[in-house]
Structure formats: structure tokens, C-alpha cells
N, C-alpha and C positions, 0 to 999 in steps of 0.2 A: 912353572910349578915343578918342584923336584919330585922325581918319581921314586927316589930311594934315599930317604933320610935315615941312615943306619944309626943304631944306638947300641950301647952295651947291654947285654942281657942281665947284668947285675941290677939294673934299675927296674927290671920286670920280674925278677925272681926266677929260680931255676926249678925244673920239675922233670920227672921221669915218666915216660909213657910206654906202654906196650902196644906194638902194632903187629898183629898176628902173633907169632911166637918170638918176636924180637922186642927187647926192651930198648928204648931209645933214650940216651942221656942228652938232655937239652941244655946242659949247663953252659956250653960254649956257643949257643945259638945267637945269631944276629937277627935283628928285625928291621923291617923297612915298611914305610907307609905305602899303600897302594890306592890308586884313585880310578874311578871309572866315570867318564863323562857321557851323559845321555840326556838329550833334549834340554841342554842348558844347565842341568843339575850336575853337581860333582858328588859322587858317592865315595865314601871313605871306609877303609878298615886298616888294620895293621896285621902283618904276618910275621911270624917268627920263622926264619929260614935256617935250617941246619946244614952246616957244611959237612961233607962226607958222602960216603957211598949210599947211605940210607935215603937221601933226598926226601926227607920228611919235613914238612912245615906245619905249624900250628896256627889256626885262625883265632885271633884274639878279638872277639867282638861280643858285647852284651853277655858276658859270662859263658861264652861257648868254649870253655876250656876243654870240654870232653870231645869236641869235634877235631879229630886229627886229620890233617890233609896231607896227601902224598903229592909232591910237586916234582915235575920233570921239566928241565930247561933244555930246549932244543939248541940254543946258543947262549953264550955267556952275556952278551950285551944286546939290549933291545930285542929280546927274543920272545917267542910264544912259549907259554908254559901251561902245563896241564895240571889241574887240581882235581883230585878225587877224594870225596868225603868218605873216609874209612869208617865213620861211625854210622851213617845212615845208608851207606852203599848206594848213594844216588849216582846217576850217570855222570861221566866225566864231562868237564866243560873246558874249553880253551879260552884263554884271555891273554891280552898283551901284558907283558911284565911291566909293572909300574902304572898300569891303567886297568886294573882288574879287580875281580871279586866285588860284586855289588849286591850279593844276596847272602845273608847270614842265616845259618840254619841252627836252631837249637830245639830239640824235641819236636813239638808239633807246630811251631810257629816259624814262618819265614819273615824276615824283616829287611827293609831297605832304609838306610839312614843317609840322608843327603846333607852336605855341609856347604857353607859359603867358602869361597877361596880366601882363607885367612890363615895367618900364622898361628901355631899352637901357643897358647898363653898358659904358663905354669903347667899344672896337671890337667887343665880343662881343654876339651876339644870343642870347637864351635859348631856342633850339630844344630840344625834348625828344624828338622822335620824327620819323622819316622812313620813309615807305613807298615802295618802288620797284617798278615793274612792268616785267618784261622783255617787250618785244614784238618783232615781226619786221620793223620798218621799217629804214631805212638804218643803217649802222654809226655809232656815236657819233664825233663829231669834237671834242667838248669833254672835257677832263679835269676830274674833280672831285678836289680836293685833300683828302686825309684824313690824319689822324694816328692810328695805332692806339693809341698810348699815349705819355705824356710820359717820355722817358728820364730816369732819376734823375740822371745825370751832367751833364745839360744843363738850362739854365733855359728854353730855348725849346722849343716843341712840335716833335716830329719830323714833318715833312711828307712824306707819300708819296702817290702818285697812285692813283686809282681810275678806270680808263678801260676802255671797251669795246674789245676788240681785233678780234674777227672773229665772224662768224656762220656756222654750218655744220650741216647735218643737223638743223635745228630747235633748235640750241643757240646760246647766246651765251657767249663767253669774256670774262672780265674779269680785270684785274690789280690787285691791291692790294699795293704794294711788290714783293717778290720772289715772292709767292704768286699762283697763278692759280686762278680759279674758273670753273666751268661751271654755267650755269643753263639749264634747259629753258625754251623760250619759253612765256610765260604764268605763270612762277613769280613769286610775290610775295616780296619781300625786305624784312625789317624791320630798320631800324637805329635803335637807341635809345641815349640817354645821350651825346649829342654837343653841341658848341657850334659856332657859326658866327662866323668872324672875317672882317672885310672887309679886302681888300687891293686898293686901287684900285677897278676896276670888277668885281672878282670876290668872291664870297662863298665862303670856304673852310670846309669841314666839318672840325672837329677832334674826333677820337675820343679818349676818355680810357680809363683802365684798366677802368672799369665799363661801357664801351660794349659793345653786342652787335650782331652781324650774323647774322641767321638767316633760314632759309627758312620762310615762313609759309603755303605752299600754292600753289595754282594758280588763276589767274583763268579760264583756258579749258582744256579738255581738250587734252592734247598726246600725241603718240605716245610720247615718251621718258619714262622713269620715273626718270631720274637726279635726285638731290637735289644740293645744293651739296656739292662735294668739293674737296679741295686736292691739288695735285700740283706737283712741282718743274718749273722751266722746262727 
């Protein structure tokens, strides 16, 4: 498995970000794929690495464009690197370069996406499973784009949004298309049978007819006993 498949940033789009009082020009950024192997699963994401003194990288996963990561390489080759999420100010974590970053953070949801060891085909990445954990941090500011199924009358996937709306009384409300979901904080959500399509700097989750979204239990004890349920807006 190649730990560093670099690509031109022209295929991903260019953007400027401000980190502290410094604005970082990411037009000349290079990106590489990173993997993390755990208990037989291979976890994937892609990082944009900026050359230069700023040592700033951007995590590109599930619309997490707002998550700016600061990266420090101890050595140039096969080194340990430190990633600090400057958006959420979470604790630093050390990972091996080329086999790192298996948790993607956007707003109030942590997600782990695992893929089979396959080559990328066209713009699609062969993800096969996603686990999400609902926590009680700030409300989500990023939307994850989903398609519940591919309409028979259309050639293109139907794209709908999966986004956190509000948090209240220990619950988090989510929207998928016109359907609203409530999850008790600490609930684990399993999403299986989906693909990921890149559009610019965003990775979009595409759900097919065989995809499943289900409650798989709680991470922490919570007062509420509600499971996932649907109701009209």
C-alpha cells in the first residue's frame, strides 16, 4: 500500500485560511492519502500538506473544510508527525506518517470510515462502513452530503444533506432530506454500504439502495432512552 500518493492541488481547488493572525495560501499545497490499520480494518482520509515554514495541513474528510490542522514532521521520511486541530483545540495526537488520522472531527460528530484495500476508481473511494458517535460538544457547522438512493429516473445520484441542527435536553437532532432524527447523546450510529465522491475540497457520502443507517448502542450512559426515530418537520 502506498502511503503517499501525491496529487496536484489543482484537482482539489485552492483556498485561503487564517490560522491565528496568519493567513495561509494553500494554492501550492500537495496532498497525500493516509491510512491507519486497526484490528484488520484500514481507515482512510486525505491530507493537504503545505510546503513552507507554516507547516499547516488541512484534513479533507466529510466536508471538514473548516478543520485546520497544524502538522509537524520530526523527520522527512517515515517520520512521526503531530496533528493539532486548530478548530476545536483538541489535544494533540501523534501518528505515523502514511498510516495516520483515523478520526475525523466536524462540529459535534466524530466519524470513523473504514475502507477495503482497493485502488481508487475515478472520483469514487471504496468506503464500506462508517461509525458515528453523537457527543455533546458544539453544534455541527458542516454538512455531510448524502444520497439515500439513486432515483431510477435520473442518472445522477440524488444528493441530500445530513446535518446537525440543534442540541437540547441531552439529544441531538439531525436532518436527512425531509426526515428528522433524534439521537441521545452517546448513541453510536452505523452507516454501511456507501461510497464517497470528491467534489472540490469536499468528500461526499453517497448512499445506495442497500445502505443502512442504524442505532448500534451507546458509548456512555445517558438519561434518555430514546432510540432513533423519525418524524415530520
